[in-house]
C-alpha positions as CSV (number, residue, x, y, z in Angstrom):
1,M,-9.4,9.8,-34.8
2,R,-11.4,8.2,-37.4
3,Q,-11.2,11.6,-39.5
4,A,-7.7,11.7,-38.9
5,L,-7.1,8.3,-40.1
6,S,-9.2,8.9,-42.9
7,G,-7.0,11.7,-44.2
8,I,-4.2,9.9,-44.2
9,I,-5.8,7.1,-46.4
10,S,-5.5,7.9,-50.6
11,R,-8.3,9.2,-52.3
12,S,-7.6,6.7,-55.1
13,V,-8.4,4.0,-52.8
14,S,-11.7,2.4,-53.4
15,P,-14.4,3.2,-50.8
16,L,-14.6,-0.4,-49.9
17,R,-11.1,-0.9,-49.5
18,K,-10.8,2.5,-47.8
19,M,-13.7,1.1,-45.1
20,M,-11.4,-2.2,-45.2
21,I,-8.1,-0.3,-44.1
22,L,-9.8,1.9,-41.6
23,A,-11.2,-0.3,-39.6
24,L,-7.9,-2.5,-39.2
25,A,-5.9,1.2,-38.4
26,M,-8.6,1.4,-35.7
27,T,-8.7,-2.2,-34.1
28,F,-4.7,-1.7,-33.4
29,V,-5.2,1.8,-32.2
30,V,-7.7,-0.1,-29.4
31,A,-5.2,-2.9,-29.1
32,G,-2.4,-0.8,-27.9
33,G,-4.7,1.2,-25.8
34,A,-6.0,-2.1,-24.1
35,S,-2.0,-3.2,-23.7
36,S,-0.9,0.1,-22.2
37,W,-3.8,-0.6,-19.6
38,A,-2.7,-3.8,-19.1
39,A,1.1,-2.2,-18.1
40,R,-0.3,0.2,-15.6
41,Q,-2.9,-1.9,-13.7
42,S,-3.0,-5.5,-12.4
43,A,-6.5,-7.3,-11.2
44,I,-7.7,-11.0,-9.7
45,V,-10.9,-12.5,-9.2
46,V,-10.5,-15.5,-6.7
47,D,-13.5,-18.2,-5.7
48,A,-13.5,-17.8,-2.2
49,K,-15.1,-20.7,-1.6
50,T,-12.5,-23.5,-3.5
51,G,-9.6,-20.9,-4.1
52,K,-9.5,-21.3,-7.9
53,V,-8.5,-18.1,-9.6
54,L,-11.5,-16.9,-11.9
55,Y,-9.5,-13.9,-13.6
56,S,-6.2,-12.8,-13.4
57,S,-4.1,-9.7,-14.9
58,E,-0.8,-8.7,-13.8
59,A,-1.7,-10.6,-10.8
60,D,2.1,-11.3,-9.6
61,G,3.5,-7.3,-10.6
62,R,4.7,-5.7,-7.8
63,R,2.5,-2.9,-7.0
64,Y,2.2,-0.1,-4.1
65,P,-0.5,-1.3,-1.6
66,A,-1.7,2.3,-0.5
67,S,-3.7,1.8,2.2
68,L,-4.7,-1.7,1.5
69,T,-2.2,-1.9,3.8
70,K,-4.7,-1.2,6.9
71,M,-5.7,-4.6,6.1
72,M,-3.0,-6.3,7.5
73,T,-2.8,-3.9,10.7
74,L,-6.8,-4.7,10.8
75,Y,-5.6,-8.7,10.9
76,L,-3.0,-8.1,13.4
77,T,-6.0,-6.3,15.4
78,F,-8.6,-9.0,15.1
79,E,-6.0,-11.6,16.4
80,A,-5.0,-9.6,19.5
81,L,-8.8,-9.3,20.0
82,A,-9.3,-12.9,19.4
83,K,-6.3,-14.0,21.7
84,G,-7.8,-11.8,24.7
85,K,-4.9,-9.2,24.8
86,F,-7.0,-6.6,24.7
87,S,-10.7,-5.8,24.3
88,K,-12.7,-3.3,21.7
89,N,-13.2,-0.9,24.9
90,S,-9.3,-0.7,25.6
91,Q,-8.2,2.7,25.3
92,V,-5.6,3.2,22.0
93,P,-2.9,5.8,23.3
94,F,-2.0,8.2,20.4
95,S,1.9,9.2,20.6
96,A,2.7,12.4,18.9
97,K,4.5,10.1,15.6
98,A,0.5,9.0,15.6
99,S,-1.0,12.4,15.9
100,A,1.3,13.7,13.5
101,E,0.6,11.5,10.5
102,P,-1.2,13.4,7.7
103,P,-4.9,13.2,6.6
104,T,-6.9,11.1,6.5
105,K,-6.9,11.1,10.1
106,L,-9.2,11.3,13.0
107,G,-7.1,14.2,14.5
108,V,-6.9,13.0,18.1
109,R,-3.9,15.0,19.9
110,P,-0.9,13.7,21.4
111,G,-1.3,11.8,24.8
112,G,-5.3,11.6,23.8
113,S,-6.9,8.1,23.1
114,V,-9.8,6.0,21.4
115,T,-11.1,2.7,22.4
116,V,-9.8,0.3,19.8
117,E,-13.5,-0.2,18.3
118,T,-13.3,3.1,17.5
119,A,-9.8,3.0,15.8
120,I,-11.2,0.2,14.0
121,L,-14.3,1.8,12.6
122,S,-12.2,5.3,11.8
123,M,-9.9,2.8,9.5
124,V,-12.4,0.8,7.5
125,T,-14.2,3.9,6.8
126,K,-12.4,7.2,7.0
127,S,-9.1,5.1,6.3
128,A,-7.6,6.9,9.3
129,N,-3.8,7.1,9.1
130,D,-3.4,8.3,12.4
131,S,-5.6,5.2,14.4
132,A,-3.3,3.2,11.8
133,T,-0.3,4.3,13.3
134,A,-1.5,4.1,16.9
135,L,-2.8,1.1,16.9
136,G,0.4,-0.4,15.0
137,E,2.3,1.0,18.1
138,F,-0.1,-0.3,20.7
139,I,0.4,-3.8,19.3
140,G,4.0,-3.4,18.4
141,G,5.2,-1.5,21.0
142,N,6.5,0.4,18.0
143,E,5.6,1.2,14.2
144,T,9.1,-0.5,13.0
145,N,8.6,-3.5,14.8
146,F,4.6,-3.6,14.1
147,A,5.9,-3.6,10.2
148,R,7.7,-6.7,10.7
149,M,5.3,-8.2,12.6
150,M,3.1,-7.4,9.7
151,T,5.4,-9.1,7.0
152,A,6.1,-12.0,9.4
153,K,2.5,-12.5,9.4
154,A,2.0,-12.1,5.5
155,R,4.7,-14.9,5.2
156,Q,2.8,-17.2,7.1
157,L,-0.5,-16.7,5.3
158,G,1.4,-17.1,1.9
159,M,1.6,-13.6,0.9
160,N,5.1,-14.5,-0.4
161,G,5.3,-10.9,-2.8
162,T,4.6,-8.4,0.2
163,V,6.7,-6.7,2.3
164,F,5.3,-3.9,4.7
165,R,6.8,-0.7,5.9
166,N,4.3,1.2,8.2
167,A,1.0,0.7,9.2
168,N,-1.1,2.8,7.4
169,G,0.2,2.6,3.5
170,L,1.6,6.2,3.2
171,P,4.0,6.6,0.6
172,D,7.3,4.4,1.1
173,T,8.7,2.6,-1.7
174,G,10.2,-0.1,0.2
175,Q,6.4,-1.3,0.6
176,F,4.8,-3.5,-1.8
177,T,2.5,-6.0,-2.4
178,T,0.7,-8.2,-5.3
179,A,-2.9,-8.1,-6.1
180,R,-2.9,-11.9,-5.6
181,D,-1.5,-11.6,-2.2
182,M,-4.3,-9.1,-1.3
183,A,-6.9,-11.3,-2.6
184,T,-5.2,-14.2,0.0
185,L,-5.5,-11.1,3.2
186,G,-8.9,-10.7,2.1
187,I,-10.0,-14.4,2.0
188,A,-7.7,-14.6,5.4
189,L,-9.8,-11.7,7.2
190,R,-13.1,-13.3,6.5
191,E,-12.3,-17.1,7.3
192,H,-10.1,-16.5,10.4
193,F,-12.1,-13.8,12.1
194,P,-15.6,-14.1,10.9
195,Q,-16.6,-12.6,14.3
196,Y,-14.9,-8.9,13.1
197,Y,-15.3,-8.9,9.6
198,G,-18.5,-7.2,9.8
199,Y,-16.6,-4.0,10.3
200,F,-15.7,-4.1,6.9
201,S,-19.5,-3.6,5.6
202,Q,-19.7,-0.5,7.9
203,R,-20.7,2.8,5.9
204,S,-20.5,5.5,8.1
205,F,-20.1,5.6,11.9
206,L,-20.2,8.6,14.8
207,Y,-17.2,10.2,16.4
208,G,-19.0,12.4,18.9
209,R,-21.6,14.5,17.1
210,Q,-19.8,14.1,13.7
211,R,-21.0,11.5,11.3
212,I,-18.2,10.1,9.4
213,N,-18.6,8.3,5.8
214,G,-16.8,5.7,4.1
215,H,-14.8,5.7,1.2
216,N,-16.3,2.1,-0.4
217,R,-18.9,3.4,-3.1
218,L,-19.4,-0.2,-4.0
219,L,-21.1,-0.8,-0.5
220,G,-25.0,-0.5,-1.1
221,R,-24.4,-0.1,-5.0
222,I,-23.4,-3.8,-6.3
223,K,-25.3,-6.6,-4.9
224,G,-23.7,-8.6,-2.2
225,V,-20.4,-6.3,-2.0
226,D,-19.3,-6.5,1.8
227,G,-16.0,-5.2,1.9
228,I,-13.1,-4.4,2.1
229,K,-11.1,-1.8,1.6
230,T,-9.9,1.1,-1.1
231,G,-6.5,2.8,-1.1
232,Y,-5.3,5.4,-3.4
233,T,-1.4,7.2,-3.4
234,R,-0.2,8.9,-6.5
235,L,2.2,5.9,-6.9
236,S,-0.2,3.3,-6.7
237,G,-3.1,4.7,-8.6
238,F,-6.7,3.8,-7.4
239,N,-6.7,0.5,-5.8
240,L,-9.7,-1.6,-3.9
241,V,-10.3,-5.4,-3.1
242,S,-13.8,-6.4,-2.6
243,S,-15.5,-9.5,-0.9
244,V,-18.8,-10.3,-2.9
245,A,-21.5,-13.0,-1.6
246,D,-24.3,-13.4,-3.7
247,G,-26.2,-16.7,-2.9
248,D,-24.1,-19.6,-2.1
249,R,-20.9,-18.0,-4.0
250,R,-18.7,-15.8,-3.1
251,I,-15.8,-14.2,-4.1
252,V,-12.7,-11.7,-3.7
253,A,-11.9,-9.6,-6.1
254,V,-8.7,-7.3,-6.6
255,V,-8.1,-4.1,-8.5
256,M,-4.8,-1.8,-8.3
257,G,-3.3,0.7,-10.0
258,G,-6.5,2.2,-11.3
259,T,-6.3,6.0,-13.1
260,S,-9.1,7.2,-11.1
261,G,-11.7,6.4,-8.3
262,G,-14.5,5.9,-10.8
263,S,-12.8,3.8,-13.5
264,R,-11.8,1.6,-10.9
265,D,-14.8,0.9,-9.4
266,N,-16.2,0.8,-12.9
267,Q,-13.6,-1.7,-13.4
268,M,-14.4,-3.7,-10.2
269,A,-18.5,-3.9,-11.1
270,H,-17.5,-5.8,-14.4
271,L,-15.3,-8.3,-12.4
272,I,-18.2,-9.0,-10.1
273,T,-20.6,-9.2,-12.5
274,T,-18.9,-11.1,-14.9
275,Y,-17.4,-13.5,-13.0
276,M,-19.6,-14.2,-9.6
277,P,-22.0,-16.4,-12.2
278,K,-18.9,-18.6,-12.7
279,A,-18.0,-18.8,-8.6
280,S,-18.9,-22.3,-7.1
281,T,-21.6,-22.9,-5.3
282,R,-19.8,-26.0,-3.4
283,G,-16.9,-26.0,-1.5
284,G,-16.4,-23.9,1.3
285,G,-13.4,-25.3,3.6
286,V,-10.5,-23.2,4.5
287,L,-8.6,-21.6,2.0
288,I,-6.5,-20.0,4.0
289,A,-4.0,-21.5,6.6
290,K,-4.8,-19.7,9.9
291,A,-1.2,-19.2,11.5
292,T,-1.5,-19.1,15.1
293,G,2.2,-19.6,16.2
294,G,5.6,-20.1,14.9
295,N,8.7,-17.8,15.0
296,P,8.2,-14.8,13.3
297,I,12.2,-15.1,12.8
298,S,11.9,-18.1,10.7
299,A,9.0,-16.5,8.8
300,L,11.2,-13.4,7.7
301,A,14.4,-15.7,7.0
302,K,13.8,-15.4,3.3
303,V,12.4,-11.2,3.4
304,L,15.0,-8.6,2.7
305,L,14.2,-6.1,5.1
306,P,16.8,-3.5,5.3
307,K,16.1,-0.4,7.0
308,H,16.2,1.6,3.8
309,D,16.5,-0.4,1.0
310,A,14.8,1.8,-1.4
311,P,13.5,5.8,-1.2
312,T,11.7,6.4,1.5
313,P,10.3,9.1,2.7
314,D,11.8,8.6,6.6
315,E,13.4,11.6,8.0
316,K,11.9,14.4,5.9
317,P,12.2,17.9,7.2
318,V,8.6,19.3,8.3
319,A,7.8,21.2,5.4
320,E,8.1,18.0,3.0
321,A,6.2,15.9,5.4
322,Q,3.4,18.1,4.6
323,V,3.2,16.9,0.7
324,A,2.2,13.4,2.0
325,S,-1.4,14.9,2.7
326,A,-2.7,14.0,-0.8
327,D,-1.4,10.7,-0.7
328,D,-4.0,8.9,0.9
329,D,-8.1,7.8,0.6
330,Q,-8.6,11.9,0.6
331,S,-8.3,12.0,-3.0
332,D,-9.8,8.9,-3.5
333,A,-13.0,10.0,-1.5
334,A,-13.3,13.2,-3.9
335,D,-12.4,11.5,-7.1
336,D,-16.0,10.5,-8.1
337,Q,-18.7,12.7,-7.1
338,S,-21.3,10.5,-9.2
339,P,-24.7,9.5,-7.2
340,V,-24.5,6.2,-5.9
341,V,-27.8,4.6,-5.1
342,A,-27.4,2.8,-1.5
343,E,-29.5,1.8,1.5
344,T,-29.6,3.8,4.5
345,A,-26.1,3.3,6.1
346,P,-25.9,2.0,9.1
347,V,-24.3,3.9,11.8
348,V,-22.5,2.9,14.9
349,E,-22.0,5.7,17.9
350,T,-18.8,6.0,19.5
351,K,-17.2,8.5,22.2
352,K,-14.9,10.7,21.3
353,V,-11.2,11.1,22.6
354,K,-10.5,10.9,25.8
355,T,-7.3,12.4,26.8
356,V,-5.1,10.1,29.2
357,A,-1.6,9.8,29.9
358,V,0.2,7.9,27.2
359,A,1.4,4.5,29.3
360,A,3.9,2.4,27.9
361,A,2.3,0.4,24.6
362,P,2.4,-3.6,24.7
363,Q,5.3,-4.9,23.7
364,A,4.3,-8.1,21.5
365,A,8.0,-9.3,20.7
366,S,10.7,-10.3,23.0
367,T,14.0,-8.4,23.0
368,Q,15.7,-11.1,21.2
369,A,13.2,-10.8,18.4
370,V,13.4,-7.5,18.0
371,A,17.3,-7.6,18.0
372,A,17.0,-10.3,15.3
373,Y,16.0,-8.0,12.7
374,A,18.7,-5.5,13.4
375,E,20.6,-4.3,10.0
376,P,23.9,-5.7,9.8
377,A,27.0,-3.3,9.5
378,Q,27.2,-2.2,5.9
379,T,30.4,-1.9,4.0
380,V,31.3,1.1,1.8
381,D,32.7,0.3,-1.1
382,P,36.1,2.0,-1.5
383,V,36.2,2.7,-5.2
384,K,33.2,5.0,-5.3
385,T,33.0,6.3,-2.0
386,A,32.8,10.0,-2.1
387,S,34.3,12.9,0.2
388,L,31.4,12.8,3.0
389,P,32.5,16.2,4.8
390,S,28.8,16.2,6.7
391,G,28.2,12.7,7.1
392,W,25.2,13.6,4.4
393,A,23.9,11.3,1.3
394,I,21.1,10.8,-0.6
395,Q,20.0,7.4,-1.6
396,V,18.4,6.8,-4.8
397,A,17.9,3.1,-5.1
398,S,18.9,-0.1,-4.2
399,S,19.5,-3.3,-5.9
400,P,20.9,-7.2,-5.3
401,S,23.0,-6.2,-8.3
402,K,26.3,-4.0,-8.2
403,S,26.4,-3.0,-11.8
404,E,22.4,-2.6,-11.5
405,A,23.1,-0.1,-8.7
406,Q,26.2,2.0,-10.5
407,A,24.0,2.3,-13.9
408,F,21.5,3.8,-11.9
409,L,23.8,6.2,-10.6
410,D,24.9,6.6,-14.1
411,K,21.4,7.1,-15.2
412,T,20.9,9.8,-12.4
413,S,23.7,11.6,-13.2
414,K,22.6,12.1,-16.6
415,Q,19.3,13.0,-15.8
416,A,20.0,16.0,-13.0
417,P,23.9,16.8,-13.5
418,G,23.1,20.4,-12.0
419,A,21.8,18.8,-8.6
420,L,24.3,16.6,-8.6
421,A,27.2,19.1,-9.7
422,D,29.2,18.6,-6.6
423,A,28.6,15.0,-5.5
424,S,30.0,11.8,-5.9
425,G,28.4,8.2,-6.7
426,F,28.7,5.5,-4.7
427,T,27.4,2.2,-3.6
428,V,26.9,1.2,-0.3
429,A,27.0,-3.1,0.3
430,F,24.8,-4.7,2.7
431,E,24.1,-8.4,3.2
432,K,20.3,-9.8,4.4
433,G,19.9,-13.7,4.4
434,G,23.6,-14.7,2.8
435,V,22.8,-12.3,-0.1
436,T,24.6,-8.8,-0.8
437,Y,22.6,-6.0,-2.0
438,Y,24.0,-2.7,-3.2
439,R,22.6,1.0,-2.1
440,A,23.2,3.5,-4.9
441,R,24.1,7.1,-3.2
442,F,25.7,10.2,-4.2
443,G,27.9,12.1,-1.4
444,G,29.9,15.1,-0.6
445,F,27.5,17.1,0.5
446,D,28.3,19.9,2.9
447,S,25.7,20.1,5.2
448,K,22.0,18.3,5.6
449,T,20.1,21.3,3.9
450,A,22.4,20.9,1.0
451,A,21.8,17.1,0.9
452,W,18.1,17.5,1.4
453,S,18.1,20.7,-1.5
454,A,19.6,18.0,-4.0
455,C,17.1,15.3,-3.5
456,T,14.4,18.2,-3.4
457,A,15.7,19.3,-7.1
458,L,16.0,15.2,-8.1
459,K,12.2,14.6,-7.0
460,K,11.2,17.9,-9.3
461,K,12.7,15.4,-11.5
462,R,10.5,12.8,-11.2
463,I,13.9,11.1,-9.3
464,E,12.6,9.5,-5.7
465,C,15.4,10.0,-3.3
466,Y,16.0,10.4,0.4
467,A,18.9,11.8,2.8
468,V,20.5,9.8,5.0
469,Q,23.3,10.6,7.6
470,Q,26.1,7.8,7.2
């Protein structure tokens, strides 16, 4: 870079002036790079004893949580344990849906089960997607209802920038959070469930005869780090929430959108070493109010939770569903092979899968509560409604602005004219909390296959979409 800039500067310029110009130009290059980094990543460091924000960068920017989602799944699991709804030795049945989740996973077959403790350990170490789904179904009756419980709990904890759609964090563009909200959840987990928080410091456990190692490479590498969770998908980048204790000081730090596991870990290490000395040695009062009751419907009164308010991977054909296998912490675990100096990892031995008949999971919400979440009847804009011979359409966006939804349709048509040659764009209005929102869709496909083919073509152009039967 320096040689290239030097070649641009005229040879007639004096050596001293040339050096000054070169230094100034390099400053702009570095500043531009830093600005680009800030646009992609977000981070926050919070004093876990006083609640004071020690560092913040795009902390309220909307980000995909990836496997950080499992922190809330574990919060609700710990809450149920504390209330005696089940024990650590209770069996968690694995449905066909849970067993079919892509890696990383334990690999429990449909109809099999593991203990609650095994499911917890597999989530904090291996980030097992099948265990997360199974726990969600076990607690919430089904994963959809459990996701609503997760979002309701987020509101009760003050996480106002978060919506959950599944229990494991696999790709769903309707599921989002912020670095600030993840810091809040990290603090709440320790404050509310100190009796279970030790699970997050677990670096490995024995599943049958197999030793399963964790993904959090800062455990044992950075002094004081005692958890909590890593996360990765192609859309989210590399995420990490860390809880750190050093003497009387305690912080929770969050890094989201890292370009690699190694760079994310290095950024986290830098934040810890820089801001831990600035944390208070006093304080220690409750920072996050424990939400022990309240109506989950009321907590969601201002939360937009349509079934499909943005492109999601729902209803994918089997061939496409397999693509998601790379969108988890498996990539995180393989990203950085640099040696890490660590203490001998403590090992917890658990028994391997036990096959049982799958019983009905306990329902955590009443029938009335579930009904209250039902999506209202939708109205279709008659001007833009396309011919729907098969009833299949593809959705590319959702917006509270009808003009914005239409603009997205126009933009998509220009980006992929071939894929949408026989389709017509239209908007579908639906109402939540007294506010009208608009889905941007294309219809006119002769069959489900035609709709999926068009969606596949859009994805090749990096346009997210999903097929839906109207």
